[in-house]
C-alpha angles and dihedrals in degrees: 000000000000117000119200092188092075088065094056096043091052093052094050092046093056094061096046101039123099119264092257090060097040093080092055092044092052090048090051091046090051090050092050094051096044115129089253093055093047090053089052089052093049090049090052092052092048090053090049090051091051093049092049091051089052094050092049090049092051092046090050091051090047092051090049091053091047091050092048091050093049091049091054095256094297095126092054091050094050090090093048097052111108112195114240112254112263116230110203113233112246114204115200117237108253114249110242112207114242113249111264112257110239115250101199095182093059134064123257092253111123145161097034097313110169124230115274088224113014092180105048104013086096133349142176117288129207097303129088098251094120094129094056092042090051092050092048093050094047093048091048091054093044102043105017132280098270124086085227089069098039093047126052094236138002119182135174120243135182092260099034132291143334114218128192113185126209092261090054096256112147131202142156129228124199122215090248090053091053090053091045093051093048090053092045095048094054093195122177128215147127099230104082092192093049089047091053091052094046092049090050090051089050092048091053090047090052091047090053091047089053094051092045092043095236113213090004094281110061092093091071094081143326089262088055090051091052089052091051089059093045099057100062129283146206093081088144092048138282119324107046092122095054091046092055087056088055095254102123092123091050100057132087133177108239140167113278091242088064088066092041087059092059112276111134119243143100137274122217122207134174096269105018147024126212138188115237114212125175090351096307133102120242109230114187094312099326134099110249135182132293115288115256104176146010137074107312125206121185130204110231135177 
């Protein structure tokens, strides 16, 4: 160990000692303060500083361990924590519905909207197209007034319209054919929108009659197809009018009293066919009585 007190004591004793001792004291002082002795003192101080630094480091480590223990080991685990991968949230772009293509030859009724006046909105004119009229009226009441609800798809084209029926049958109508069918049908009515829809449905029925060669002569021309609808129908049995609207999978032969109880459909008789709506017959734009006889066909599904 180094002791600095020896240095002070030696210095003090030199002054107070007797002359005989001063020489030896000076000699000892000179020895203690020689370059070699000073170097020994410096080395001793450096060792003390190193020892002190080691103690401080050990104490700091000890404090860190105590702190970690008191905090439940969380401090020690900080370096081990790997942050969970962050997956960026991807929000789908909302689908914006395409603007509806205008269908100028139809009414504005859509999405199953019913007729404002199913009885007198439109009715049969002077020709014998009662089968087609009855089928159109019953279909309007069942599925909605618009052809867009009765058919699977109606789309506008440059030349006219593309029509896909519920049974998958596809046809095209030109603007000229629509005008020709409206003139040939000769429907009456006070609801212009309902008349437009009825005339469109009649035109599509005539076009299908032409494609399928109704009555063995409709394939000759569109005019011939219109005439085949205007001279009476259902020669093959009840339901031709519904089938030409593409509703074959939606019809069923039923007893007449089924329609009288409220199911929508039509009744065929020898000289006339009528739509039955809410249990009543439609008679040239008026509500009639409950049906009592005839071949009844109900719309289902």
